[in-house]
Wavefront OBJ file of the C-alpha trace (Angstrom):
o trace
v -23.959 -83.526 -49.619
v -27.116 -82.941 -51.948
v -28.662 -80.491 -49.409
v -25.738 -78.189 -49.501
v -25.350 -78.248 -53.394
v -29.296 -77.600 -53.592
v -28.779 -74.577 -51.188
v -26.098 -73.182 -53.188
v -27.299 -73.663 -56.514
v -28.882 -70.436 -56.863
v -25.639 -68.738 -55.941
v -23.800 -70.462 -58.747
v -24.810 -67.848 -61.315
v -24.008 -64.823 -58.978
v -20.612 -66.248 -58.010
v -19.866 -66.821 -61.824
v -20.663 -63.180 -62.355
v -18.484 -62.083 -59.633
v -15.569 -64.373 -61.133
v -16.183 -62.818 -64.408
v -16.234 -59.290 -62.982
v -12.710 -60.093 -61.173
v -11.419 -61.679 -64.315
v -12.633 -58.625 -66.492
v -11.062 -56.080 -64.037
v -7.690 -57.673 -64.594
v -8.196 -57.482 -68.348
v -8.616 -61.275 -68.613
v -11.447 -62.532 -71.059
v -12.867 -65.810 -69.559
v -15.606 -67.819 -71.192
v -18.660 -67.908 -69.277
v -18.978 -71.619 -69.375
v -15.357 -71.825 -67.796
v -16.544 -69.644 -65.087
v -19.486 -71.645 -64.414
v -17.277 -75.154 -64.456
v -14.941 -73.159 -61.985
v -17.644 -72.543 -59.736
v -19.322 -76.205 -59.888
v -15.832 -77.426 -59.358
v -15.574 -75.377 -56.019
v -18.981 -76.120 -55.061
v -18.226 -79.752 -55.251
v -14.995 -79.415 -53.391
v -16.280 -80.616 -49.970
v -17.306 -84.297 -51.686
v -13.809 -84.336 -53.343
v -11.837 -83.264 -50.254
v -14.064 -86.043 -48.177
v -13.347 -88.740 -50.731
v -9.574 -88.084 -51.121
v -9.285 -88.053 -46.886
v -11.317 -91.423 -47.046
v -8.777 -92.628 -49.754
v -5.799 -91.843 -47.459
v -4.431 -89.091 -50.060
v -3.786 -86.449 -47.628
v -1.259 -84.447 -49.498
v -3.543 -84.443 -52.814
v -6.577 -83.299 -50.378
v -4.255 -80.432 -49.097
v -3.192 -79.150 -52.435
v -6.819 -79.152 -53.714
v -7.711 -77.420 -50.608
v -5.011 -74.530 -51.018
v -6.655 -74.209 -54.538
v -10.208 -73.914 -53.416
v -9.374 -71.900 -50.491
v -7.684 -69.364 -52.895
v -10.575 -69.055 -54.952
v -13.127 -68.827 -51.860
v -11.031 -66.089 -50.707
v -11.537 -64.154 -54.086
v -15.041 -64.533 -53.807
v -15.270 -63.239 -50.168
v -18.537 -61.849 -49.374
v -20.444 -63.752 -52.078
v -23.533 -65.755 -50.938
v -22.838 -69.551 -50.408
v -18.881 -68.964 -50.061
v -18.752 -69.135 -46.178
v -20.881 -72.488 -46.148
v -18.408 -74.243 -48.652
v -15.453 -73.008 -46.812
v -16.880 -74.271 -43.516
v -17.739 -77.815 -44.828
v -14.194 -78.034 -46.610
v -12.545 -77.055 -43.123
v -14.658 -79.513 -41.417
v -13.247 -82.385 -43.635
v -9.633 -81.016 -43.672
v -9.497 -80.821 -39.947
v -11.353 -84.036 -39.119
v -9.442 -86.788 -37.687
l 1 2 3 4 5 6 7 8 9 10 11 12 13 14 15 16 17 18 19 20 21 22 23 24 25 26 27 28 29 30 31 32 33 34 35 36 37 38 39 40 41 42 43 44 45 46 47 48 49 50 51 52 53 54 55 56 57 58 59 60 61 62 63 64 65 66 67 68 69 70 71 72 73 74 75 76 77 78 79 80 81 82 83 84 85 86 87 88 89 90 91 92 93 94 95
């Protein structure tokens, strides 16, 4: 998974900025570090989903994917989002 993370790493700051803009437009003040942590959490989702699936934790995997998918939807159009979504969908739909 390292190549995906390396490829997306430059997008982390941009996604965090977009997340901050979204929060700011709603009147929510969120710490920049918390925003970056959220972005890191989303970027590592494919690895976590794969691990949950391998452990047979389908329900937990589905709940986590729903949360990640919601954030990706808010970040639509941001560089790297489509790649993370595609990787997650491959894992979730694999039998």
